[in-house]
C-alpha positions, 0 to 999 in steps of 0.5 A, a space after each residue: 499499500 506504501 508503494 502504491 501511494 508513493 507511485 501515485 504522488 510521483 506521477 501527479 502532474 504539477 500545478 501550472 499555476 503555482 508561484 514559482 520562485 526564480 532567481 535572477 542573475 544580476 545584470 552584468 556590468 557594462 564592461 562585461 556586456 561589452 566584452 561578450 558582445 564583442 566575442 559574440 562578433 568575433 565568433 560570427 566573424 565580425 570582430 575587431 580583427 575581421 574590421 581591421 582586414 576589411 579596412 586594410 584590404 577594401 581599397 578604400 579611404 580608411 575612414 570611409 571603409 570604417 564607416 561602411 563596416 560600422 554603418 552598413 556591414 554590421 547593421 546588415 548582419 544585425 538585421 539578417 540575424 547573423 550577429 545579436 544587436 548590441 543592446 548597450 552600446 553606450 556606457 551609463 555615463 554616456 547615456 546619462 550625458 546624452 539624456 542631460 543633454 537632450 533634455 536641455 536642448 528640448 527645453 531650449 526649444 520649448 523656449 524658442 518656438 520661432 525656430 524654423 527647422 526648414 530654414 537656414 537663415 543666419 538666425 536659425 544657425 544662431 539659435 541652433 548653435 545657442 541650443 547645443 551650447 545650452 545643452 552642453 552647459 546643462 549637461 556639465 551642471 547636472 552631471 558635475 563639471 569633472 564627469 561631463 568634461 571627461 565625457 564631452 572631451 578626450 584627455 590630451 595625451 602628455 607630450 614630452 616636449 613642452 608645447 612651444 609658440 609659433 612665431 611668424 618666422 617658423 611659418 613656411 608659405 
């Protein structure tokens, strides 16, 4: 009798509506996600070595070939499902900078409804330039000067020889 009871308990279907506890893996930090994405690209034949080889062997201007690779070849492979899409192309700091800048620019445009997106007048060009400057200023305010500066400009390489001033005599025309 005990054997029959155990046997019937083992074969009972599980309740599909029963609550289930699922433990989720913590999200991977940005650098780990990017490294995993690069491994997937390399495995599929679209990694950094393949990109460099394409640029060198294409016979095109290197900058143009790099744009073709990044904007056309990789995009086509993603669309075809050959390689996975990079779900987070920007670091969290870059995303925060873009979001702060975009919000500030949108705020600027709300204050200036006179801007005509279809006009290339000097007034519109001035307004556009002011909007971009406003966005940069607000991003620096929101994120703090040091953070925003690191993201908006590249650190300059240290030169071993000091920079010298250019005299008129130094310039050969």
